[in-house]
C-alpha positions as CSV (number, residue, x, y, z in Angstrom):
1,X,-49.0,65.5,-144.4
2,X,-50.5,62.5,-144.7
3,X,-46.9,60.7,-143.9
4,X,-47.0,62.8,-140.8
5,X,-50.2,61.4,-140.2
6,X,-49.4,58.1,-140.9
7,X,-46.1,57.7,-138.6
8,X,-48.0,59.4,-135.6
9,X,-50.4,56.6,-135.9
10,X,-47.6,54.1,-136.2
11,X,-46.0,55.6,-133.3
12,X,-49.1,55.5,-131.3
13,X,-49.5,51.8,-131.8
14,X,-46.4,51.0,-130.7
15,X,-47.1,53.1,-127.5
16,X,-50.3,51.2,-126.7
17,X,-48.7,47.9,-127.5
18,X,-45.4,48.7,-125.2
19,X,-47.8,49.8,-122.5
20,X,-49.8,46.7,-122.8
21,X,-47.2,44.6,-122.6
22,X,-46.0,46.3,-119.4
23,X,-49.3,46.5,-117.4
24,X,-48.8,42.5,-118.6
25,X,-45.6,42.2,-117.1
26,X,-46.4,44.4,-113.9
27,X,-50.0,42.9,-113.0
28,X,-49.8,39.6,-114.6
29,X,-50.0,35.9,-112.9
30,X,-46.5,34.5,-111.7
31,X,-45.6,31.6,-113.0
32,X,-46.4,28.2,-110.8
33,X,-43.0,27.0,-109.2
34,X,-41.2,23.8,-110.3
35,X,-43.0,21.1,-108.3
36,X,-46.6,21.8,-108.4
37,X,-49.2,21.3,-111.0
38,X,-52.4,22.6,-111.6
39,X,-55.5,20.7,-112.6
40,X,-59.7,21.4,-112.5
41,X,-62.8,20.1,-111.9
42,X,-65.9,19.7,-110.3
43,X,-66.1,19.1,-106.7
44,X,-67.8,15.5,-106.5
45,X,-69.3,13.2,-103.8
46,X,-69.8,9.9,-102.9
47,X,-73.4,8.9,-104.2
48,X,-75.4,6.6,-102.2
49,X,-78.8,5.2,-103.0
50,X,-81.4,4.8,-100.1
51,X,-83.2,1.6,-101.9
52,X,-86.0,-0.8,-100.4
53,X,-85.6,-4.1,-99.3
54,X,-89.0,-5.1,-99.1
55,X,-92.0,-4.3,-101.1
56,X,-95.1,-2.3,-99.5
57,X,-96.6,0.8,-99.3
58,X,-94.6,4.1,-97.9
59,X,-96.5,4.9,-94.8
60,X,-93.6,7.8,-93.3
61,X,-90.4,9.3,-94.6
62,X,-87.8,11.8,-93.2
63,X,-86.3,12.4,-96.7
64,X,-86.3,16.4,-96.7
65,X,-84.1,17.0,-99.6
66,X,-80.9,19.2,-98.0
67,X,-81.5,17.5,-94.8
68,X,-79.0,15.5,-92.5
69,X,-79.1,12.1,-91.6
70,X,-76.9,9.7,-89.3
71,X,-76.2,6.2,-90.1
72,X,-78.5,3.9,-88.9
73,X,-81.7,6.8,-88.7
74,X,-84.8,5.5,-90.0
75,X,-85.4,7.4,-92.6
76,X,-89.1,5.7,-94.0
77,X,-91.3,3.0,-93.5
78,X,-93.2,0.7,-95.3
79,X,-96.2,-0.4,-94.0
80,X,-95.3,-3.7,-92.2
81,X,-98.7,-5.5,-91.8
82,X,-97.8,-8.2,-94.3
83,X,-94.6,-8.9,-93.3
84,X,-96.2,-9.6,-89.1
85,X,-98.7,-11.9,-90.9
86,X,-96.0,-13.6,-92.1
87,X,-94.0,-13.7,-89.2
88,X,-97.3,-14.7,-86.7
89,X,-98.2,-17.4,-89.9
90,X,-94.6,-18.9,-89.7
91,X,-94.2,-18.7,-85.7
92,X,-97.7,-20.8,-85.9
93,X,-96.2,-23.2,-87.8
94,X,-92.8,-23.5,-86.1
95,X,-94.7,-24.3,-83.2
96,X,-96.5,-27.0,-85.0
97,X,-93.4,-28.7,-86.2
98,X,-91.4,-29.2,-82.7
99,X,-94.7,-30.7,-81.5
100,X,-94.6,-33.2,-84.2
101,X,-91.0,-33.5,-83.2
102,X,-91.1,-33.3,-79.9
103,X,-93.9,-36.2,-80.2
104,X,-91.5,-38.7,-81.1
105,X,-89.4,-38.8,-78.1
106,X,-92.2,-40.5,-76.0
107,X,-92.5,-43.1,-78.8
108,X,-89.0,-43.4,-79.1
109,X,-88.4,-43.9,-75.0
110,X,-91.1,-46.5,-75.1
111,X,-89.4,-48.7,-77.7
112,X,-85.9,-47.9,-76.3
113,X,-87.5,-49.7,-73.1
114,X,-89.5,-52.6,-75.4
115,X,-86.3,-53.1,-76.9
116,X,-84.4,-53.1,-73.9
117,X,-86.8,-56.1,-72.3
118,X,-87.1,-58.0,-75.4
119,X,-83.3,-58.2,-75.4
120,X,-83.2,-59.5,-72.1
121,X,-86.1,-62.0,-73.0
122,X,-83.9,-63.7,-75.8
123,X,-80.8,-64.0,-73.7
124,X,-83.1,-66.1,-70.8
125,X,-84.2,-68.2,-73.8
126,X,-81.6,-68.7,-74.9
127,X,-79.4,-70.1,-71.3
128,X,-83.0,-72.1,-71.3
129,X,-82.1,-73.3,-74.8
130,X,-78.6,-74.8,-73.8
131,X,-80.1,-76.4,-71.6
132,X,-83.0,-77.5,-73.2
133,X,-85.3,-76.1,-71.2
134,X,-86.8,-74.1,-73.8
135,X,-87.5,-74.8,-77.8
136,X,-86.0,-73.4,-80.8
137,X,-89.3,-72.0,-81.5
138,X,-89.2,-69.9,-78.4
139,X,-86.0,-68.7,-79.3
140,X,-87.3,-67.5,-82.7
141,X,-90.1,-65.9,-81.3
142,X,-87.5,-63.9,-78.9
143,X,-85.2,-63.2,-81.6
144,X,-88.4,-61.6,-84.4
145,X,-89.1,-59.6,-81.0
146,X,-86.0,-57.7,-80.9
147,X,-85.8,-57.3,-84.6
148,X,-89.3,-55.4,-84.2
149,X,-88.4,-53.5,-81.7
150,X,-84.7,-52.5,-83.0
151,X,-86.6,-51.7,-86.7
152,X,-89.3,-49.5,-85.1
153,X,-86.5,-47.9,-83.1
154,X,-85.0,-46.5,-86.1
155,X,-87.7,-45.9,-87.9
156,X,-89.2,-43.6,-85.2
157,X,-85.4,-42.1,-85.2
158,X,-85.8,-41.4,-88.7
159,X,-88.7,-39.5,-88.6
160,X,-87.7,-37.9,-85.3
161,X,-84.2,-36.8,-87.5
162,X,-86.9,-35.4,-90.5
163,X,-88.9,-33.1,-88.5
164,X,-86.2,-32.1,-87.0
165,X,-85.1,-30.9,-90.4
166,X,-88.8,-28.7,-90.7
167,X,-88.3,-27.6,-87.0
168,X,-85.2,-26.1,-88.7
169,X,-86.6,-25.0,-91.9
170,X,-89.3,-23.4,-89.8
171,X,-87.0,-21.4,-87.6
172,X,-85.1,-20.3,-90.9
173,X,-88.6,-19.2,-92.1
174,X,-89.1,-17.2,-88.7
175,X,-85.7,-15.7,-89.2
176,X,-86.4,-14.4,-92.6
177,X,-89.9,-13.1,-91.6
178,X,-88.2,-11.4,-88.8
179,X,-85.8,-10.1,-91.0
180,X,-88.3,-8.9,-93.4
181,X,-90.1,-6.6,-90.8
182,X,-87.3,-5.1,-89.5
183,X,-86.7,-4.0,-93.0
184,X,-89.6,-2.4,-93.3
185,X,-88.3,0.5,-91.7
186,X,-86.0,1.9,-94.0
187,X,-82.2,3.3,-92.1
188,X,-79.7,5.3,-93.8
189,X,-76.6,3.5,-94.6
190,X,-74.4,5.8,-93.7
191,X,-73.9,9.9,-92.3
192,X,-74.6,12.3,-94.8
193,X,-77.3,14.8,-96.2
194,X,-80.3,13.7,-98.7
195,X,-79.6,15.3,-101.9
196,X,-82.8,13.5,-103.4
197,X,-86.1,12.6,-102.8
198,X,-87.8,9.5,-105.1
199,X,-90.6,9.3,-102.8
200,X,-94.0,10.3,-101.5
201,X,-95.7,8.9,-98.7
202,X,-98.3,6.7,-100.0
203,X,-96.7,5.3,-102.8
204,X,-96.1,1.5,-103.3
205,X,-92.9,0.8,-103.9
206,X,-90.9,-2.2,-105.1
207,X,-88.1,-4.3,-103.7
208,X,-85.0,-2.4,-104.5
209,X,-86.7,0.7,-105.8
210,X,-84.8,3.5,-104.5
211,X,-86.5,6.2,-102.2
212,X,-83.7,8.7,-102.1
213,X,-80.3,10.0,-102.9
214,X,-77.6,10.7,-100.2
215,X,-73.7,12.0,-100.1
216,X,-71.6,12.4,-97.3
217,X,-70.9,16.4,-97.9
218,X,-68.2,16.1,-95.2
219,X,-66.0,14.1,-97.9
220,X,-65.5,15.5,-101.0
221,X,-63.4,14.8,-104.2
222,X,-62.3,17.0,-107.2
223,X,-61.4,15.1,-109.9
224,X,-58.7,16.4,-112.2
225,X,-56.3,15.4,-115.3
226,X,-52.3,15.5,-115.4
227,X,-50.1,15.3,-118.2
228,X,-48.6,11.7,-118.5
229,X,-44.7,13.4,-117.8
230,X,-45.9,14.9,-114.4
231,X,-48.1,11.4,-113.7
232,X,-44.9,9.2,-112.4
233,X,-44.3,12.5,-109.9
234,X,-47.4,12.5,-107.6
235,X,-47.9,10.3,-104.9
236,X,-50.9,9.3,-103.0
237,X,-51.0,11.6,-99.8
238,X,-49.4,14.5,-101.9
239,X,-50.9,18.3,-100.4
240,X,-53.0,20.0,-102.4
241,X,-55.3,23.5,-102.5
242,X,-58.4,23.7,-103.8
243,X,-60.2,27.2,-104.6
244,X,-63.4,28.1,-105.5
245,X,-65.3,30.8,-107.1
246,X,-67.9,32.7,-104.5
247,X,-66.0,31.4,-101.3
248,X,-63.0,32.9,-99.4
249,X,-59.5,31.4,-99.1
250,X,-58.1,28.1,-100.4
251,X,-59.4,23.9,-99.5
252,X,-56.6,21.9,-98.3
253,X,-56.5,18.2,-99.8
254,X,-54.6,15.3,-100.5
255,X,-54.1,12.5,-103.5
256,X,-56.5,10.5,-102.8
257,X,-56.6,7.7,-106.0
258,X,-54.4,8.1,-109.5
259,X,-55.8,6.4,-112.4
260,X,-54.1,3.3,-114.0
261,X,-55.1,4.3,-118.0
262,X,-54.7,6.9,-119.9
263,X,-57.7,9.4,-121.5
264,X,-58.4,12.3,-124.1
265,X,-58.4,15.4,-121.8
266,X,-62.5,15.5,-121.0
267,X,-64.5,18.2,-122.6
268,X,-65.6,19.7,-119.8
269,X,-61.7,20.5,-118.4
270,X,-59.8,22.8,-119.6
271,X,-55.9,22.7,-119.5
272,X,-53.0,24.9,-120.9
273,X,-52.0,22.5,-123.9
274,X,-53.6,20.6,-126.4
275,X,-57.2,19.3,-125.6
276,X,-56.2,15.9,-127.7
277,X,-53.0,15.2,-125.5
278,X,-53.5,11.8,-123.3
279,X,-53.9,12.7,-120.0
280,X,-54.4,10.8,-116.5
281,X,-57.4,11.2,-113.9
282,X,-56.0,12.2,-110.4
283,X,-58.5,12.6,-107.2
284,X,-58.5,14.7,-104.5
285,X,-59.8,14.4,-101.1
286,X,-60.7,17.1,-98.8
287,X,-62.8,17.3,-95.7
288,X,-65.5,19.5,-95.8
289,X,-66.9,20.4,-91.8
290,X,-68.4,23.8,-92.2
291,X,-70.6,22.3,-95.7
292,X,-69.3,24.9,-97.6
293,X,-68.4,22.9,-100.8
294,X,-71.8,21.4,-102.4
295,X,-71.2,18.5,-105.2
296,X,-70.8,20.2,-108.9
297,X,-69.0,23.4,-107.6
298,X,-66.2,24.1,-110.7
299,X,-63.0,24.3,-108.7
300,X,-59.3,24.7,-109.5
301,X,-56.7,22.8,-108.0
302,X,-52.8,22.7,-107.4
303,X,-51.4,19.9,-106.5
304,X,-47.7,19.8,-104.4
305,X,-45.4,16.9,-105.6
306,X,-42.5,18.5,-104.6
307,X,-42.1,18.5,-100.7
308,X,-39.2,21.0,-101.1
309,X,-41.6,23.4,-103.4
310,X,-42.8,26.5,-101.4
311,X,-46.1,27.0,-101.6
312,X,-46.0,30.9,-103.2
313,X,-48.1,33.1,-101.5
314,X,-50.8,33.7,-104.8
315,X,-51.5,30.7,-106.7
316,X,-52.1,31.9,-110.0
317,X,-53.9,29.5,-113.2
318,X,-52.2,29.2,-115.8
319,X,-52.8,30.9,-119.1
320,X,-55.2,29.1,-121.4
């Protein structure tokens, strides 16, 4: 009786095992065809920090998290009062420098006239001297007059050149003050979506302090890892398909970057083989016109490195 019970138990185990194998063969995922490699990772976006280029108090902002902005849109305003004061001061200093510079013009014109007359008088005395109608002291006097006029003119020209440099320096200060005033209005560097707001109206910010983080959700990336024996078969531009849990259908992508260095498989990436093997990162770029994808979403990806390979009707995830 006990032997029959043991026999029936063995038969039941074999039948159960055979049935399980049959179900696996019938309903199990088909292996990927040659020419297609699988990988997974998390959707990423290129984040850009919007920072203040001038220090001051934030008097206005349009940095609602999740809101869309276009390149050039004003997303924050820093109190421009100080910048306006600096601009007015720089403009006044520029006007003063120009007045000083222009003041030399009339003096230079006068002394050029003096030099011309002195040279004519000297020539006249030379002619008289050649006929013994003028003394050597008369000629020396005219030579001194020419030298004085020429020296005075050269001095005035040097002073004017220095004043011209002052005008240029003051003009540069005005340009800088105008630039600082323009930077009081913080513009979005690109079109995208505000992810994180790091400032509130009324806060005082320093130069370079981040005000917000934004990302272009229209163009996202997914970095997957492939073994070295597959890497040499993958090329930039190879097509890929991406699937995200909870979203219908697949998303088209292409290979955008391939790492030049190997690394151990990251801990948060599941690979069919041993975790300790060396792998290479492959970055897929994909368009996201409907904003369905968000940074941080886990995703599966299939890269077709063989252009002759056919996409299977169902893309399966290899058994881990």
